[in-house]
C-alpha positions as CSV (number, residue, x, y, z in Angstrom):
1,M,44.3,209.9,148.1
2,S,42.1,209.8,144.8
3,L,41.1,212.9,142.7
4,A,37.5,212.6,144.0
5,E,38.6,212.5,147.5
6,L,41.0,215.4,147.1
7,E,38.3,217.5,145.3
8,K,36.0,217.0,148.2
9,E,38.6,218.1,150.7
10,V,39.1,221.2,148.6
11,T,35.5,222.0,148.9
12,K,36.0,222.0,152.8
13,L,38.6,224.8,152.6
14,S,38.0,228.3,154.0
15,R,38.2,231.0,151.7
16,G,41.7,231.9,152.9
17,E,42.9,228.3,152.9
18,L,41.5,228.2,149.2
19,S,43.3,231.2,148.3
20,A,46.5,230.1,149.9
21,F,46.1,226.5,148.0
22,T,45.5,228.2,145.0
23,R,48.6,230.4,145.0
24,W,50.6,227.0,145.9
25,L,48.9,225.3,143.2
26,D,49.7,227.9,140.7
27,D,53.2,227.8,142.0
28,Y,53.4,224.3,141.7
29,S,52.1,223.9,138.2
30,A,54.4,226.7,136.9
31,S,57.5,224.9,138.3
32,A,56.3,221.7,137.0
33,W,55.9,223.4,133.5
34,D,59.2,225.0,133.8
35,E,61.0,221.7,134.4
36,Q,59.2,220.0,131.4
37,L,60.2,222.9,129.1
38,E,63.9,222.5,130.3
39,H,63.7,218.7,130.0
40,D,62.4,219.3,126.2
41,V,64.9,221.9,125.4
42,A,67.8,219.8,126.9
43,A,66.5,216.5,124.7
44,G,66.4,218.7,121.7
45,K,62.7,218.6,121.1
46,L,62.3,222.2,120.2
47,D,65.2,222.6,118.0
48,Q,63.3,222.3,114.8
49,L,60.9,225.1,116.1
50,A,63.8,227.2,116.9
51,K,65.3,226.7,113.4
52,Q,62.1,227.6,111.8
53,A,61.8,230.7,113.9
54,D,65.1,231.9,112.9
55,A,64.3,231.2,109.1
56,D,61.0,233.0,109.3
57,F,63.0,236.1,111.0
58,E,65.7,236.1,108.3
59,A,63.2,235.8,105.6
60,G,61.4,239.0,107.0
61,R,58.2,237.0,108.0
62,C,58.1,238.3,111.5
63,T,56.4,241.4,112.8
64,E,57.4,243.4,116.0
65,L,54.8,243.2,118.6
């Protein structure tokens, strides 16, 4: 199914179906984002950012939220 076909089908959903689909899509997107983040962490892609954050904290360049 193409994106255009999917978009067309989504427009046919009732309000209740659209609400349920939206919840499902939000959950699916969040899960995919979590998986990507876990993969990036495991691959060390965020190590430099973590080191910089630690250095900034130790140097007093952070403020409380």
